[in-house]
N, C-alpha and C positions, 0 to 999 in steps of 0.2 A: 558258238558257245560264248557266254559273257564271263569275263574274269571277275573275281571277287574284289571289292574295293580294298585299298590298303588299310592297314590297321589304324593309322593316325586319322584316316578319314571317317572311321566308324565311331570316333569318340563323340560324346555329347557336346553340344554347342556351349552349354552353360558351365562346363567343367573349368575352362580357363578363367572366366570371370570369377567363379567361386574361389579358385586358387589364389586370385589376387585379393578378393574381398575379405577372406577369412583372416589373413595376417594383419590386414589394416584394422579390422574390427577388434582383433585381439590386442593390438598395440594401443588402440584408443581406450580399450577397457583397462589396460595396465596403467596408462597415463591418468585416467580418471581415478583409479584406485590410489595412485601416488598423490594426486592433489587432495583427495579426501583424507588420506593419512596426514598430510601436511597441515590442513586446516583444523584437524581434530587432535593434533599432537599436544600433549601436556608436558612442558619442560620440567616442572617441579610438582609431580603428583602428590608428594608427601607434604610439602609446605603449602602449596596452593592447589588443593584438589579441585578438579573440575574447571581449572583455568586453561583455556586454549584460545586460539585465534578467533574461534566462532563466538566467544563470550562477549567480546567488545567491538568486533568489526562487523558492520552490516554487509559489506562486500563479501567477507568470508562466509557468512551465513547464506547469502544468496548463491554464492558459488557452490557451496555444499548442496543446496537444494537443487540446483540445475544438474549437478553431476549425479546425484541420487536418482533424479527423474530419468536422466538419460540411461543410467545403468539398469534401472528397473523396467524400462519400456519394453525390451524384448520379452521378458517374462510375462508382463501384462498382456502383450499382444498374443502370445501363445495361449494364455489362459482364456482370453476372449474368443480366440478362434476355436478352441476346443469346447467352449460352452455353447450349448444349443440355444437358439433364439426363443424357443417356446417357454423357457424357464422364466419365472417372474423377475422382472428387473433386468433382464439380460440386454434388452435393446437400450434401456436408459443408461446402463453402465457402459455399453459400447459407445453410445453417443457422447457421454461424459469423457471417456478416454480419448476419443477422436477430437473432442473440443480442446482437451489439454495438449494434444499433439499439435493442433492448429495454432494454439497460443505459443507453444514452444518454437515452432517454425517461424512464426511472425516475429517473435522476440529475437531469434537468431538472425533473421534477415535485417531487422533494424539495427541489431548490434554490429553486424558486418558493415553496414553503411556508416554507422557511428565510428567504427574502428578506422575505416577508410578516411573519413573526414578528420579524425584526430591525427592520423599519420601525416596528412597533408598540411594541417594547420597547427602542428604541435608547438612550434616556436611562438606563433602568434597567441595561442592559448596560454602558454606560460607567461608571456609578457603581459597579457591582459589580467591574469590572476595576480601577478606581482603588483601591477598598477592599482587594482582594486584593494589589495591588502594594504598597500602604502597609503592610499587615499582615505580608507575607512579607519584603520587602526592607528595610523600615525598622524593624521591631520584632523579628521572629522571628530573622532571621539575625544581627543585631548581638547579640541576647541569647545565641544559641548560642556565638558567638565569645567574648564576655565570660565566659560560664560555663566555656568551655574554658581561658581564661586564668587562672581562679581555682581550678580543681580538678585532681586527678590522675585521668584517666579509667582505669577498670579497675584502680586501685591501682598504676599505672605512674608512677613519678616523672618529671615533665617538668622540663626545664631552665628555671628562671625567666626568665633573661635572653633566651634564644632564644624562649621562649613569648610573652613580652611583645612582642618585636620582630615576630614573625610575626603575632600578633594585631593589633598596631597597623597593620601593613601592610594586613591584610585589612579592618579597620574604615575605614582611610583610603580604600581603593579603593571600599568601599560608599558612603562619603560623596561621593566624586568621581562615581560613577555616578548617585547621586541628583541631583546638580547638573546633570549632562549630560542626564539624562532630563527634568528640568524645563525645560531650555533647548530640547530637542527638541519638547516638548509646546507650548511657546510658538511655535516655528517652524512647526509643522504647521497646516494650515488648520482651519477651524471644524468642529464635529461634523456639521453639515448637509452640508458638502462631503465629509467622509469617508464619510458615509452614501451619497452619490451615487456614490462610487467603489466601495463595497462591494456595493451592491445589484446592479449589472450583472454583477459576477463571480458572485454567488450565483445569478442567473437563468441563467447558463450551466450550472449544476449544483451539487449539494451537495458534490461533490468539490472544486470551486473554493473553496467556503466552508471546507472542512476544511484546504486548503492555506493559506488566509488565516490560519486559526488557528495553523497551524504556523509561519508567518512571524512572527506577533505573539509567539508563545511564544519563538521563537529570538531576536528582537530584545530582548524584555524580560529574557531570561536571558543576554545577551551577556557581562555582567560575571562571571557564574558560569563561563562557558567560559574567560575570561581567567584567573581565579583557578585553575581546574583546570589549565590549561596551565603556569602559573607553578609551582605546587606539584609538578606532574608532572615538570617539568624539574629542579627541586631534588631531588626524590626519586630520579630517574634518575641524577643526578650523585652523590648519596650512595651509591647501590648500586654504581656504577662505581668510586668511590673505595674502598669497602670491599672489593670484589673484587680490586682491584689491590694493596691493602695486605695482603690475606689471601694472595695469591700471593707476597708478599715473605717471609712466614714459611716458605713451602714451597720457597724458592729458585727461584722462577719469575718470569718477566716477559713481558708481552705484546709481541710483535714486530709493530710496525705495518707494517713493510715486507713481511713475508711473511704477515701476517694470522693468526698462530698464537701459542701460548704456548711460549716456550723457556726453558731453564734460564739462570740468571744468578747470578754470585757477588757478594754484597753484603759490604761491610766493616762494621765495628762501628758507625760513626757512622750509616750508612744504616739499619741495623737498629734502632738506638736511636730515630732520628727517625721511622722508620716505625711503631714501637711506640707512640710518643706520639700520632701522628696517628690511628692505628687506635683507640686508647683514647678519644680525644676524639670521634671520629665514632661509635663504638659507643654512648657515653652520650648523644650528641645525637640519635641516630637515632629514638628513640621520639617525640620532639617533632615532628620532621619527618614521621614516619609518621602521627601523629595528625592533623595539618593536611592531609596528603595524603588520608587516609581521609575527612575531613570534606568536602573539595572534590570528591573523586571520587564520594561518595555523593550530593551535591547535583546534580552533572552527570549521574549515572546516573538520578536521578529525572526530570530533564528529558528524557533520552533515552527513558525508558519512556513518558512522556506523548506524545512525538513518535511513538514506535512504535505506540501505540494509535491515534493519529490517522492514521498511515500504513496501519494495518490496515483502519480504516474506509474510507480512500480506496481501498484495493485491492478491498474488497468492493463499493464503489459503481461502480468503473470496470470491473472485469473479473470478473464472477461469472455463472455460467450460470443466470440467472433464467428465461430462456425455456425452456431445456432441462428444468429442473426442473418448471416449470409443465406443459409438454407431457407429461412422463413421469408426472405425477400425474393430470392430467385425461384424457389420451388416450394410454395406454401403448403402443398398437399403432402409433402414428405413428412413433416412433423404434424401429426394430427392427434387429437385427444378423444376421438370416437367417431361414430357414424351418425347420420341423420337421414330419415326417410321423408321424402317430399312427394306428396300426391301429384300425379300428372293426369292430364285428360286422356281418355281411351280413344284410339283411332275411330271406333264405331260411333263415338258421340259427336263427331264433327258434323256440322250442318251441311247437307247436300241439297242441291236444287233439283227438283223433279220437273219433268217436261209435262205440259198439259195433255190430258187424255180425253178421248171422245167417248161419251157414254151412249150406248145403244140400248134399245128396249130389252134385248135379250140379256145384256149384261146387267141391266138394272133389276131384272127379275131374279137373278141368281143371288143367294144369300151371301153376305160378306164372310170372308174367312179370317180366322185369327192369325196374327203374325207368328211365324215359326222361328224367328231369330232369337237367340238367347239374350238375356239382359246383359248389359255392359258390365265388365268386372273393373274393380278399382286397381289402378296401377300406381306403384310407388317407385321413385327414383332413389337410389342409394348414393348419398353424398358424404364425403369426408368432412369432419368438423375440424378446422384448423386449430392448432394448439395456441394457447396464449403465451406471450413472452414474459409474463410476470414470474413464473417459476424459475426461469433462467437467471433472474436477478434476485433470487431469494437470499443468497449468501451475501451479496452486496448490500442488500437492505438491512440484513442483520448487523453487518459490520458498521454501517452508517448509523444505525440506531444505537449500537453500543458506544460509538465514539461521541455521539451527541449526548448520551446519558452520562458519560464520564467527564467530558470537557464542558461542563456547565459554566454558567457565568459566575456562580459562587465558588466553584473550584478554581477558576482562573483568578478571581479576586483574592 
């Protein structure tokens, strides 16, 4: 007689891995919930309602999106598993969900590689960032402003007094920003502490690393944005004043109550004073336009850099990598329908007959009709491969919206 196996031997094989996996998943879920609470926390809900870390930080917004997707993925998987495939749109929804999972896994893999690279080259990256900051903001920009203060760009005569005044203001703001940046660097924690803050974000995905770069670029170029807004306000005021004074010569005046331009009768003193103001503003306008062109070019370069990082972020987050791989490796998996192709029937193939000898008896017998049935038409069922254009529909919509928004007139 055989003895019964011991009790510990009758336990399922998957029980021990589940006992280890469940606490790990629960701890990860709690950590994700803690991070979500931190990025959504509002320190002053009464004074600043709706203000949180996600309002002004691109990396916080991307971290929130990654954590929300990771937390909701088990629920989505259960819903897809319980939904039958014969329902309308079930296969497309499952393919879309698997595509998002593939993008997330690829993003996390690239983020892990990026985190490993940053951990090994952290000191070199900090030194390179400090060198670029010093060369651009401490040497190149003051040199450009001093050069603009001493020459006439494009042969256009600039007003010396206004040129020196605007240049001194810009140089003073650059010096103030350098002092503020030095103070902020002294207030920040050490490089090792910053590394411990950057690495977990990069481990969530390379997209989080791209948003961290966007935040660093925005913070380091904050003074350029302030200069651009100041010169843009001055430029806009000059254009409004020139337009109003130009209407004076036409006998027109803007009616603020009705929001339109009406006729107006001016006396001689008003026309003389308007002519003097118009002449002064016309001769001072090239100086203001030169500084506005300088600051807008600098801020436009920053926007182009942020746009390139945003394009990289869009490719990492939402790109049909899985669909492209399936269409290249197994084209018949993604199909848009079926197609019937007629093929030749086996009985229709040409056969060679051997020569026969005709006898008088055989010639006397009447010919018999053929008894074989007529050949039937045979069709082959083929799958029609799906086009790749629907996978890029959202990308095409985003590109069209960007091109419609950032037109040449808007940029000017």
